[in-house]
C-alpha positions in Angstrom: 18.4 20.6 104.7 17.5 24.2 104.2 14.2 25.7 103.6 13.3 28.6 101.1 9.3 28.7 101.3 9.5 32.1 99.8 10.4 31.0 96.5 8.3 28.0 96.7 5.1 30.2 97.6 5.7 32.1 94.3 5.8 28.8 92.4 2.6 27.8 94.1 1.2 31.2 93.4 2.2 30.8 89.6 0.8 27.4 89.4 -2.5 28.5 90.9 -2.9 31.3 88.4 -2.6 28.9 85.4 -5.6 27.1 86.7 -8.2 28.6 84.1 -5.6 28.0 81.3 -5.6 24.2 82.5 -9.5 24.0 82.6 -9.8 25.4 79.3 -7.3 22.9 77.9 -9.0 19.8 79.6 -12.1 21.3 77.7 -10.5 21.5 74.3 -8.7 18.1 74.8 -12.2 16.7 75.6 -13.7 17.8 72.5 -10.5 17.0 70.4 -10.9 13.1 71.3 -14.6 12.8 71.3 -15.8 13.5 74.6 -18.0 16.0 73.6 -21.3 15.5 75.7 -20.0 16.8 79.0 -20.9 20.3 78.7 -23.1 21.1 81.6 -26.4 23.1 80.8 -29.6 23.8 82.8 -32.6 22.0 82.3 -36.3 22.9 82.5 -36.3 22.7 86.3 -33.1 24.9 86.9 -31.0 22.0 87.6 -27.4 21.4 86.3 -26.9 18.5 83.9 -24.7 17.3 81.3 -25.7 17.9 77.5 -25.6 14.1 77.3 -27.9 13.5 80.1 -30.5 16.0 78.8 -30.6 14.6 75.3 -31.3 11.1 76.9 -34.2 12.9 79.1 -36.1 13.4 76.0 -35.2 10.1 74.4 -32.3 10.9 72.1 -29.4 9.0 72.0 -26.3 11.4 72.1 -24.2 10.9 68.8 -20.8 12.5 68.0 -19.5 13.7 64.6 -16.2 14.4 65.4 -14.8 16.9 63.1 -12.2 18.5 65.6 -10.1 15.7 65.7 -10.1 15.5 62.0 -9.2 19.1 61.9 -6.1 18.6 64.3 -5.1 15.5 62.4 -5.1 17.5 58.9 -3.1 20.6 60.3 -0.6 18.1 61.9 -0.3 16.2 58.7 0.1 19.0 56.7 3.0 20.6 58.9 4.7 16.9 58.6 4.0 16.8 54.9 5.9 20.2 54.6 8.7 19.1 56.8 9.4 16.3 54.2 9.7 18.8 51.5 11.7 21.7 53.3 15.5 21.7 53.2 17.7 22.2 56.3 16.8 25.3 58.5 20.3 26.6 57.9 21.7 28.6 60.9 18.7 27.3 63.0 19.4 23.7 62.1 20.9 21.1 65.0 23.3 18.1 64.6 21.5 15.1 63.1 22.8 12.9 66.3 20.6 15.2 68.7 17.9 14.7 66.5 17.8 11.3 66.2 18.8 10.7 69.7 15.5 12.6 70.6 13.4 11.6 67.7 12.5 15.1 67.1 9.9 15.0 64.3 7.9 12.8 66.4 8.3 15.1 69.6 7.4 18.0 67.7 4.3 16.5 65.7 3.1 15.9 69.1 3.8 19.3 70.5 2.3 20.7 67.9 -1.0 18.9 68.3 -0.5 20.2 71.9 -0.4 23.6 70.5 -3.4 23.3 68.3 -5.4 21.9 71.3 -4.1 24.3 74.0 -2.3 27.1 72.4 0.7 26.1 74.3 4.2 24.5 73.2 6.5 23.7 76.1 9.9 21.6 75.7 12.4 21.1 78.3 16.2 21.0 77.0 18.8 19.6 79.3 22.0 18.2 79.0 22.7 15.0 81.0 23.3 11.4 81.2 20.5 8.9 80.9 20.2 5.1 80.2 19.5 5.8 76.8 22.6 7.7 76.3 24.6 11.3 77.2 23.7 14.3 75.4 21.0 17.0 74.9 17.7 15.9 75.7 14.5 17.2 74.8 11.4 16.6 76.5 7.8 17.6 75.9 5.9 19.1 79.1 2.3 19.0 79.6 0.7 22.3 80.4 -0.9 20.5 83.4 2.7 20.0 85.1 4.0 23.5 84.1 3.9 27.0 85.7 5.0 30.5 84.8 4.5 34.1 86.1 2.1 36.1 83.8 3.8 37.3 80.9 2.8 39.3 77.8 5.7 39.1 75.9 5.2 36.5 72.8 9.0 35.8 73.0 8.8 35.2 76.8 11.3 37.6 77.7 9.4 39.0 80.6 9.7 35.7 82.1 10.9 35.9 85.8 9.9 32.4 87.3 9.1 29.2 85.6 9.1 25.6 86.7 7.8 22.1 86.5 6.2 19.2 88.7 8.0 15.9 88.8 6.7 12.7 90.1 9.6 10.3 90.5 10.5 7.1 92.4 12.2 7.5 95.9 15.5 5.9 94.6 15.6 8.2 91.7 15.4 11.2 94.0 17.9 9.7 96.6 20.3 9.0 93.3 20.0 12.6 91.8 20.3 14.3 94.9 21.6 12.4 97.6 25.3 13.0 96.4 26.5 9.7 97.5 26.2 10.7 101.1 24.4 8.1 103.4 23.1 10.4 105.6 21.8 12.8 103.1 19.9 10.1 101.2 18.6 8.9 104.8 17.4 12.4 105.4 15.7 12.5 101.8 14.0 9.2 102.4 12.4 10.5 105.9 11.2 13.6 104.4 9.2 11.6 101.8 8.0 9.2 104.1 6.9 11.8 106.3 4.9 13.5 103.5 3.3 9.9 102.5 2.0 9.7 106.0 0.6 13.5 106.0 -3.1 14.4 106.1 -2.6 16.3 102.9 -1.1 13.3 101.1 -4.5 12.2 99.9 -4.7 15.4 97.8 -3.1 14.0 94.9 -5.2 15.5 92.0 -5.7 13.8 88.4 -3.3 13.8 85.7 -5.0 16.7 84.1 -5.3 18.7 87.3 -2.6 17.7 89.5 -2.0 18.9 93.1 0.8 21.2 93.2 2.7 19.4 96.5 1.3 16.0 96.4 2.3 13.0 93.9 0.3 9.9 93.5 0.6 7.1 95.9 4.4 5.6 95.9 5.7 8.5 94.1 8.0 11.6 95.1 6.8 15.3 94.2 9.9 17.1 93.0 9.2 20.8 92.1 11.5 22.5 89.8 11.8 26.0 90.3 13.7 28.6 88.2 13.7 32.0 89.2 15.6 35.3 87.9 17.4 36.7 90.7 19.8 39.6 91.1 22.7 38.6 92.7 26.6 39.0 92.9 28.3 36.3 90.6 32.0 35.2 90.7 33.3 34.9 87.0 36.3 32.7 87.6 39.2 31.9 85.0 41.2 28.9 85.8 44.2 29.2 83.5 45.7 26.2 84.6 43.1 24.1 83.5 42.0 26.5 80.8 38.4 26.9 81.6 35.8 29.4 82.7 33.2 28.8 85.4 30.4 30.9 87.9 29.7 30.9 91.2 27.8 32.7 93.5 29.4 35.2 95.7 28.3 34.1 98.8 30.4 33.6 101.8 30.6 29.6 101.3 31.8 30.0 97.6 34.1 33.0 98.4 35.6 30.7 101.5 36.0 27.7 99.2 37.6 29.9 96.1 40.2 31.4 98.6 41.1 28.3 100.3 41.8 27.1 96.9 43.7 29.6 96.0 45.6 29.4 99.1 46.7 26.0 98.6 47.6 26.7 95.1 50.0 29.5 96.1 51.7 27.3 98.6 52.4 24.6 95.7 53.5 27.4 93.3 50.8 27.0 91.2 48.7 29.5 89.3 45.6 30.8 91.3 42.1 31.0 89.8 41.5 34.7 88.8 38.2 35.8 90.3 35.8 38.9 89.1 33.1 39.7 90.9 29.9 41.3 89.0 26.6 42.2 89.8 24.2 40.6 87.4 20.7 39.1 86.9 21.1 35.3 86.8 18.6 32.3 86.3 18.8 30.1 89.5 17.6 26.7 89.9 16.2 25.2 93.0 14.7 21.8 93.0 12.0 21.4 96.2 10.7 18.6 98.1 6.7 19.4 99.3 7.8 20.6 102.5 9.9 23.1 101.0 13.4 21.8 101.7 15.7 22.5 98.8 17.0 19.2 97.4 19.8 21.1 95.4 20.1 24.4 93.9 22.6 25.9 91.2 23.2 28.6 88.9 22.3 28.2 85.0 25.1 25.8 84.0 24.6 26.3 80.3 26.1 28.5 77.8 22.8 29.9 77.0 22.8 31.2 80.8 18.9 30.8 80.8 16.1 28.4 82.1 15.9 25.1 80.2 12.4 25.7 79.0 11.3 26.7 75.3 7.7 28.0 75.6 5.6 29.5 73.0 1.9 30.5 73.9 -0.5 31.4 71.2 -1.6 34.2 70.2 -0.6 35.8 73.8 -2.6 39.0 73.1 -2.6 41.0 76.5 -1.4 37.7 78.0 -4.3 35.7 76.6 -4.2 32.1 75.1 -6.6 31.0 72.6 -5.9 27.8 70.5 -7.0 26.6 67.0 -9.9 23.9 68.8 -11.0 26.5 71.0 -12.4 28.6 68.0 -14.6 25.5 66.6 -16.0 24.4 70.0 -19.4 25.9 69.5 -19.7 24.6 65.6 -19.0 21.2 66.9 -21.6 21.2 69.9 -24.3 22.2 67.3 -22.9 19.6 64.5 -23.5 16.8 67.4 -27.4 18.5 68.3 -27.9 18.4 64.5 -26.6 14.7 63.9 -28.6 13.7 67.0 -32.0 15.2 65.8 -31.5 13.9 62.5 -30.8 10.4 63.6 -34.0 10.6 66.4 -36.1 11.8 63.4 -35.1 8.9 61.3 -35.5 6.6 63.9 -39.1 7.2 64.5 -39.9 7.6 60.9 -42.1 4.9 59.3 -39.9 2.5 57.1 -42.0 0.0 55.2 -44.9 -0.1 57.8 -47.9 -2.1 56.1 -51.6 -1.1 56.5 -53.9 -4.0 55.9 -57.5 -3.7 56.2 -58.9 -6.1 58.9 -62.0 -6.9 56.8 -60.1 -7.7 53.6 -57.9 -10.7 55.4 -59.1 -13.9 53.7 -60.3 -16.7 56.2 -57.5 -19.1 55.2 -54.9 -16.5 56.1 -53.4 -15.2 59.6 -51.4 -12.3 60.3 -48.7 -14.1 60.4 -49.0 -15.5 57.1 -49.2 -12.1 55.8 -46.1 -11.0 57.8 -44.4 -14.0 56.1 -45.1 -13.4 52.6 -44.8 -9.6 52.7 -41.2 -10.2 53.4 -40.4 -12.7 50.9 -39.5 -11.5 47.0 -41.9 -14.0 45.5 -44.6 -13.9 48.1 -48.2 -13.8 47.4 -50.6 -12.2 49.9 -54.5 -12.8 48.8 -56.8 -10.3 50.0 -60.7 -9.2 49.4 -61.0 -6.7 47.2 -64.9 -6.4 47.6 -64.7 -3.9 50.5 -62.8 -1.4 48.0 -59.6 -1.2 50.0 -56.1 -2.9 49.5 -53.1 -3.4 51.6 -50.5 -0.4 51.4 -47.0 0.0 52.5 -46.0 3.3 54.1 -42.3 4.5 53.6 -42.0 8.2 55.2 -38.6 10.2 54.8 -39.3 12.2 58.2 -39.6 15.8 58.4 -36.6 17.2 59.9 -37.4 20.7 59.5 -34.2 21.5 57.5 -31.6 20.0 59.8 -29.9 18.5 57.2 -29.2 21.6 55.6 -28.6 23.0 58.9 -26.0 20.4 59.1 -24.3 20.8 56.1 -23.9 24.8 56.7 -22.4 24.1 60.1 -19.8 22.0 58.6 -19.0 24.7 55.9 -18.8 27.3 58.6 -16.3 25.1 60.6 -14.1 25.0 57.5 -14.4 28.7 57.3 -13.8 29.6 60.9 -10.6 27.4 60.9 -9.1 28.0 57.4 -8.8 24.0 57.0 -11.0 23.6 53.7 -11.9 20.0 52.5 -9.0 20.3 50.1 -6.6 20.6 52.6 -8.1 17.6 54.6 -7.6 15.5 51.5 -11.0 14.9 50.6 -11.9 14.2 46.8 -12.8 17.0 45.1 -16.0 17.0 42.6 -15.6 15.8 39.3 -15.6 19.2 37.7 -12.6 20.6 39.9 -9.5 21.2 38.1 -6.1 20.8 39.2 -5.4 24.6 39.2 -8.1 25.0 41.2 -7.5 22.5 43.8 -4.1 23.6 44.0 -5.2 27.0 44.6 -7.6 26.1 47.4 -4.9 24.1 48.9 -2.6 27.2 49.0 -5.3 29.6 50.3 -5.9 27.2 53.1 -2.0 27.0 54.0 -2.2 30.8 54.1 -4.9 30.6 56.6 -2.6 28.5 58.8 0.3 30.3 58.0 0.2 32.3 61.3 0.1 29.2 63.4 2.8 27.4 61.4 5.0 30.4 61.6 4.6 30.9 65.5 5.4 27.2 66.0 8.6 27.8 63.7 9.6 30.5 65.9 9.4 28.2 68.9 11.0 25.7 67.1 14.1 28.2 66.6 14.0 29.1 70.2 14.2 25.6 71.1 16.9 25.0 68.6 19.1 27.8 70.2 18.9 26.2 73.4 20.0 23.0 72.2 23.1 24.7 70.6 23.5 26.5 74.0 24.1 23.7 76.0 27.1 22.3 74.0 
């Protein structure tokens, strides 16, 4: 089985170059789903600790007021509501059967959630037969398992290398790339069992940061790499079958076409017309971890491109910055303020009774006082000759303006994201008119218009690839 280590090395370098983006995505995801006290800070002794551990050291219980998750849910909900009230997309629409087969409404909602968290929307579009049926399939791709060369065009037209990491069972790998050949399937099995026993096989990474070459135990890592390459291509017209197809112009394909035409001429049949041209073509290679090429092919679809629909936001000079990234600092500060307010309230006096010791009658014990004071109709006698009487203390606690700061931070989060309370569906004040509420919702929707329009352009590109598979 041939190897192509140079192309695989380029894919590895592209994957490594995306490490910072994957790290920021993981941080954004943690904040979105409530894991918000894991930021590393430096304590007074210069030691690195998490914010949660530092809070516990001073006696505070870390509390999470997860506004980030509500923000993401509100935006996704607003988009889904808009989809229900939007007519067909005209020339950009796809057939109902494909949309139903892939449950595209659900898939697009989840990729929009990813888009808000990481700034990346990625789907893979292929035409193949699966247990659920045959047709065009759309799969969401996690940025953790995706790689691409650095590109700066928001349309992705300067992408030259792109791919994905797959973890498959050994049986599926043999079925897909064994070609029904017993010797080839035995070779594939040997390659993967050897990789499982290698010292590097323990470097399996995690779900959020997988190792490029190694899959979890018992799984087979297959690396799908698409590269844009200059090559000579044979454009073939088989008039007898009434079809057009392409092959590479390498020696093996040239001999195969020549042998086929020679046989047709002997049988007095019309040969295949072959025209050789030089052009840029997308080439796909599936790699085993050792660099063995399981399969290679030219893009087989009508769109003649790679199967990925990609949108990264905003991609200014190649940089990606998501909506969630904008609110993390506010979210951290909100959590600190909530924790401080809770701490102050926990240590404030709440119904503490001060009872002068000399005023306690001889016939009463302290337990009797406690019992009678807690009863609605209790009677607590005391000796008033000393000029003092029992008194209950209730302190609201001095939070040094923490409550006001908390309200300010929550308001600032709305201003930073553009997702107002009206857009989140909160109940307006009694004096808010319907027109004012409608205007507030419209203004908030305008603030999110850039994100929605970018996501719409992603779906248009995806739909074009779906149609290009037919």
